[in-house]
Structures are given as structure tokens and as C-alpha cells.
C-alpha positions as CSV (number, residue, x, y, z in Angstrom):
1,M,59.9,110.1,146.9
2,P,58.6,110.6,150.8
3,I,60.1,114.5,149.5
4,A,58.3,114.8,146.8
5,Y,55.1,113.5,148.8
6,W,55.3,116.3,151.5
7,L,55.7,118.9,149.1
8,T,52.9,117.6,147.3
9,Y,50.5,117.0,150.7
10,S,52.2,119.5,153.2
11,R,50.6,123.4,154.0
12,W,53.5,124.2,155.6
13,R,53.6,128.1,154.4
14,W,57.5,127.8,154.3
15,K,57.8,124.8,151.7
16,F,58.3,127.0,149.1
17,L,62.4,127.1,150.6
18,V,62.3,123.5,150.7
19,E,61.3,123.6,146.4
20,S,64.4,126.1,146.0
21,V,66.8,123.7,147.7
22,V,65.4,120.6,145.8
23,A,65.6,122.6,142.8
24,L,69.0,124.5,142.8
25,P,71.0,121.7,141.0
26,L,68.7,122.9,137.8
27,V,70.7,126.6,138.2
28,L,73.5,125.9,140.0
29,P,76.8,125.3,137.8
30,P,77.9,121.3,138.6
31,T,81.1,122.6,140.0
32,V,80.0,124.7,142.5
33,L,77.3,121.6,144.3
34,G,80.9,119.5,143.4
35,F,82.8,121.6,145.2
36,Y,80.3,122.0,148.3
37,V,80.1,118.3,148.3
38,L,83.2,118.6,148.9
39,V,84.1,120.9,151.3
40,A,81.0,119.7,153.7
41,F,82.6,116.2,153.2
42,G,85.8,117.0,153.5
43,P,88.7,115.9,156.2
44,K,88.4,119.2,158.8
45,S,84.8,119.4,158.2
46,S,82.3,117.3,161.2
47,L,80.3,115.3,158.5
48,G,83.6,114.1,156.4
49,Q,85.3,113.0,160.0
50,G,81.7,111.3,160.9
51,Y,81.5,109.8,157.5
52,Q,85.4,108.6,158.1
53,A,85.0,107.5,161.8
54,L,81.8,105.1,160.4
55,V,83.2,103.5,156.7
56,G,86.8,104.0,157.2
57,H,87.7,105.7,153.8
58,P,86.8,109.7,153.1
59,L,83.8,109.8,150.8
60,A,85.7,111.7,148.1
61,F,87.2,110.1,145.3
62,T,85.0,106.6,146.2
63,F,82.2,105.5,144.3
64,E,80.2,105.8,147.4
65,G,80.9,109.6,147.2
66,L,80.1,109.5,143.2
67,L,76.5,108.2,144.0
68,F,75.8,110.4,146.6
69,A,76.8,113.9,144.2
70,S,74.7,111.9,141.4
71,V,71.3,111.8,143.2
72,L,71.9,115.1,145.0
73,Y,72.7,116.6,141.7
74,S,69.8,114.8,139.5
75,L,67.3,115.2,142.8
76,P,65.3,118.1,141.3
77,F,64.9,115.8,138.4
78,A,62.5,113.0,140.2
79,V,61.1,114.9,143.0
80,Q,59.3,117.2,140.6
81,P,57.7,115.0,138.1
82,F,56.6,112.8,141.5
83,T,55.1,115.8,142.6
84,S,53.1,116.5,139.9
85,A,52.1,113.0,139.2
86,F,51.4,113.2,142.9
87,G,49.2,116.7,142.9
88,A,47.1,115.5,139.6
89,V,45.7,112.4,141.7
90,D,42.5,113.2,143.0
91,P,41.7,114.1,146.9
92,K,38.5,112.5,146.8
93,L,40.2,109.0,146.4
94,V,42.4,109.7,148.8
95,E,39.9,110.7,151.7
96,A,37.7,108.0,150.9
97,S,40.6,105.7,151.1
98,W,41.3,107.4,155.0
99,T,37.4,107.3,155.5
100,L,37.4,103.7,155.2
101,G,40.3,103.3,157.8
102,I,43.3,102.8,155.7
103,S,46.2,104.6,157.0
104,R,48.0,107.0,154.7
105,L,51.1,104.9,153.6
106,A,48.5,101.7,152.8
107,T,46.6,104.7,150.8
108,F,49.5,105.9,149.1
109,L,50.6,102.0,148.1
110,R,46.9,101.6,146.7
111,V,45.6,104.5,145.6
112,T,47.9,107.4,145.1
113,L,50.9,105.4,143.8
114,P,48.9,103.3,140.8
115,L,47.5,106.5,139.5
116,S,51.1,108.4,139.7
117,I,52.8,105.6,138.0
118,A,53.1,107.4,135.1
119,G,54.9,110.1,136.4
120,V,56.9,108.2,138.7
121,V,58.4,106.4,136.1
122,T,59.2,109.5,134.2
123,G,61.3,110.9,137.2
124,L,63.1,107.9,138.1
125,V,64.3,107.3,134.2
126,L,64.8,111.6,133.4
127,S,67.0,111.5,136.7
128,F,68.8,108.4,136.0
129,A,69.2,109.2,132.2
130,H,70.8,112.9,133.8
131,T,73.2,111.3,135.6
132,M,74.7,108.8,133.1
133,G,75.6,111.9,130.9
134,E,76.8,114.0,133.8
135,F,80.5,115.4,133.6
136,G,81.2,118.5,136.3
137,V,80.0,117.0,139.6
138,V,81.5,113.3,138.7
139,L,84.6,114.5,137.9
140,M,84.5,116.9,141.1
141,V,83.7,114.5,143.6
142,G,84.7,110.7,142.3
143,G,88.2,112.2,140.2
144,N,88.9,109.8,137.2
145,I,89.6,106.5,139.0
146,P,89.3,103.9,136.2
147,G,87.3,101.2,137.2
148,V,86.0,103.3,140.5
149,T,84.6,106.7,139.5
150,R,85.0,107.2,135.5
151,T,82.5,107.3,134.0
152,V,80.6,107.2,130.8
153,S,81.0,111.4,129.5
154,I,84.5,111.3,131.3
155,D,85.4,108.5,129.0
156,I,84.5,110.4,125.8
157,Y,86.7,113.3,127.6
158,D,89.1,111.2,128.2
159,E,89.2,109.6,124.2
160,V,88.7,113.1,122.8
161,Q,91.8,114.4,125.0
162,A,94.3,111.4,123.2
163,L,92.8,112.7,119.7
164,N,91.1,109.1,120.0
165,Y,88.2,110.4,118.0
166,A,86.9,107.4,116.8
167,G,86.5,105.6,120.0
168,A,84.7,108.7,121.3
169,A,82.1,108.6,118.4
170,E,81.6,104.9,119.3
171,T,81.0,105.7,123.0
172,A,78.9,109.3,122.5
173,L,76.9,107.1,120.0
174,V,76.3,104.8,122.8
175,L,75.1,107.4,125.0
176,L,72.9,108.7,122.2
177,I,71.2,106.5,121.5
178,F,70.3,105.6,125.6
179,S,69.5,109.3,125.5
180,F,66.9,108.9,122.3
181,V,65.2,106.1,124.0
182,T,64.7,107.3,127.3
183,L,63.1,110.2,126.2
184,S,60.9,108.8,123.8
185,I,60.1,105.9,126.8
186,V,59.6,109.1,128.9
187,Y,57.1,111.1,125.9
188,A,55.3,107.9,125.8
189,L,54.4,107.5,129.0
190,N,53.3,111.0,129.3
191,R,51.4,110.7,126.4
192,R,49.8,107.4,127.5
193,M,50.7,106.2,124.1
194,W,48.8,102.5,124.6
195,V,45.7,104.5,125.0
196,V,45.5,105.2,121.4
197,W,47.8,102.9,119.9
198,P,45.3,100.3,117.7
199,T,45.7,96.7,118.4
200,R,44.8,93.6,116.9
């Protein structure tokens, strides 16, 4: 959210470079992103050595590594809806809040965020749903450790490899239903169905 806020209101002329970096996971193969995460936090890198000295174990093939890679890979699915929602807020309302002596943080919490709630929820739901079905980055960084880094998508893959198509079908159906419900929520929020929905 801070990244989206900065992208919305910053007037830095090279801002498009940051936007490109944030959007990279949209076009970059997941295995490439996972490889660079492994290299960046590997035992031979300064980041990896610093992380291991701080927490006592490497980042790769842990739940923390899985979480970090998933957040990184799903970042544009949150930042872009947030940025669009913040940009749609009438700047006169923000400026009016400033003229009343309200700080930028308070203005964001009282004006910008409530008026952007549909976009914020959309970003949260989309990024979470996208992470649920991720395979490449998860497998590269987290591996396939039962009870630690095994995810739903990896479980489906394992079931197919074991020729257990019934188990894979059940898990895939759960993921399909979850994805459908998620997208329905997103589209409902974007179209503001509660405004036109008949009430009794």
C-alpha cells in the first residue's frame, strides 16, 4: 500500500522505472523470479548471509522463504488496483483535508482509504487468490516439504504424478470453487452491486 500511495502521488520523472519493477512479475516467468530470489538470498550472497546470521537458518525451503517469494510474485496484483483506486479519489477532497490542518497520514486514513475501499479489497483478494494457485515460484523457493511449504497447487501436481486422479480432482475442484467465488467478489465490488441490488 505505501508503494501504491507513492506511485499515485509522486511526481518523480523516473517513476516509471519503479512501476516497471513492480509489474515485472506479470511478464517474468515464475521460475526466473524464483531463481533470482534463491541467488539473492543464497549462502554466498551478503543478503543471504545476513539473513542467516539474524534468524539462524537460510531463507530457502522455509515457510518464510515461501511467504517472501509469494508476496513478491503477487505484488503487482495488489499495487495496481491500489494505485488505480487512490488515483480515482478527487484531489480536491484531499487538499481540503490538508487545508484544515489534517496530516497526510490522517488524511489518507480518513479520506483516501475509505473512498478507495473497493480497489483496496480488490487488490487484497486478487493477490491472495493469485498466491493460492502459484506453482513455479513456490516450488523454486519453498520446495515441496509436507507441513511446511507444500501448497494446494503442488499437492495437485503430486497427486497427478502418483496417478491419484480422484484426489487431484477433489483438490482442483476446491481451488476452482475458491477462484470463482474470489472473482465474483472482485467483480461485484467493481460494479458496486450493492448500489443497484433491490432491497426489501
